[in-house]
N, C-alpha and C positions, 0 to 999 in steps of 0.2 A: 382242283376243286370240282366236285360233281355239280353240274348244272341241269336241273330238271325243268322241262318246259311245262307250261300249264296246258290242261286238256283242250282248251279252246283253240290253241294254235297248232295242235297236232295235224289237222287236215290241211293247213297251209303248206306243209312240206310236199304234199301230193299234187298241189297245183303250181307251186313255185319252182320245181326242179327244171333244169334245162335239157337234160339228155336221158338220164337213167335213174330209175328208182328200183332198188334190188333188196330183197329180204331173205334172211335165213330164219327158218322156223325150226326150233329144236325140241319143243315140248311135246309130251305125249298127248296133250289135250289142253283146251283153253276154257276157262269158266264162262267166258262171254259166248262161246258156242253152245255149251251145255244148257244155258238159260234161254236160248233162242227158240222160237217157234219152229224154225227150219230143222233144228236138231231133234225136236220132239217128233216132227213128221218123219224124219229119217229113221228114228228108233221104231216107229210104228209101222215101218215098211212102206210108207207112202212115197210116191215119186216126188222129188223136190220140185217146187214150182220154178218156172223159168222167170226169175226176177232180174233179168238183164237190164231192166230200167231203173234199178236201185241207184241211189246217188253214187255209190262206189263204182258200179259198172259204167254209169254215164261218164264219170271222170276218166276211167280207163279208156273208154272210146275216144273221148276228147283229146286226151294226152297222146294216145298212139296215133291218132289222125294228124297230129302235129309232128309226127316222126319220132316221138320219144318212146323209150322202152320201159315197161314195167315188168319185172321178172321176180321170181321167187323160187327158192328151193326149200322143200319140206323134208325133214328127216323122219323116216318111218321105221317102226319096229317090225320084226318078223317073228310071229305074225303081228299085223297092225292092231293097234288098240281100236276100240269102237269109235273114239274121237277121231283117230287118223282116217278111218274108213269114211266117216262123215266128211272130213276135209277133202278127201279124194273125190267123193261124189260131188261136193259143192264146187270144186275147182272147175267143173265143166262150164259153169256160167261165167267165171272170170276169164277162162280161156276164150270163150265165145266173144267176150267184150274186147279182147286184145291183150290181156295179161298172159304171160308165159309162165305157168306154174309147173315146175318139175319136181321130181322126188328122188330121194337118195336113201338107200337102206342105212339104218343106224350103224351096222357093222362097217360099211364102207366109209361112213363119216368118221368113225373111230380110227379106221386105218389111215385116213387122211389127216387125223389130228385136229379135226374141226372143234371149235369151242362149243360149250353148252350154253350159248348165249343167243337170244333172239335180237335181231337188229334190222333196221332199214338203213341202206347206204344210198345217198343221193349224190349223183354226179362225181363220185369218188372224192368228194370234198367234205361232206358232213354225214354224220350217222345219228340215228336215234336208237338207243339201246333200251329195250323194253324189260322192265324189272317186274317179276311175278312173285307171289307168295307160294306156299306149299299147296294151296288149293287151286293154283293156276289162275288166280285173279291178278289183273294188272295193277301194280302198285304205283307206277310212275314211269315216265319216259325221260331218259337222260340224253341231252344233246352233247355230241362229241364232235369237236373240230380240230383236236390235236393231230398234227400230221402223222406222227408215229402210230397212233391208234388207227387212224384212217387207212394208212398203208397196210396194217395188219388185217383190217376188215376187207380191203381190196384183195389181199392174198387169199383170205377165206373164200371170198366170192369166186375168184378164179378157180380155185381147187374144187369147190363144190359144184360149180356150173359145168366144169369139164366132165365130171362123173355123173351128174344128175340125169335122170331118165324122164323123157317127155311123158305126160300124163297118160296118153292113150296106150303107150307101150307098158307103162308101169301097172296099169289096171290089169293087164293080162298076167303080169308077174304075181300080183297080189292074189288073183283068182286061183293060182296054183298053190298058195300057202294057206288058204282058209278052208 
């Protein structure tokens, strides 16, 4: 049975994990980004403001100061979509706060057999699978605790992380494709 969490408890997973929070991002863009002020600034060529004091970045700093890891792999097309270029630029603030965001070319993700599913994995014990519609709007978040599915997510994490490229190196690769 699919169990969807309510939106109010989503943030609790990012304060209650013990060791690691890891995400796979597979979409070519997200509606929540496209409707943000930061995205509009990016499109107009403005430098993105350094908002490392945002609640998200403050939590990243707090959690990583406790010795926890927050990591993410983003799948990127070649050439990247405008939305993916925005995420690449935005990742600088998350990295500065302590989150390790890396990137993986979509062709490499396909070669690895990675699923086309966005999820967060917490402490290799529970996952939040993010469900989206065709316009990249978040429909809901599914809580997964089934050991077989968690094991599969752990295997995805290990494969993706092994091939993922740190942001600073990836930026130079992207510059040669656009």
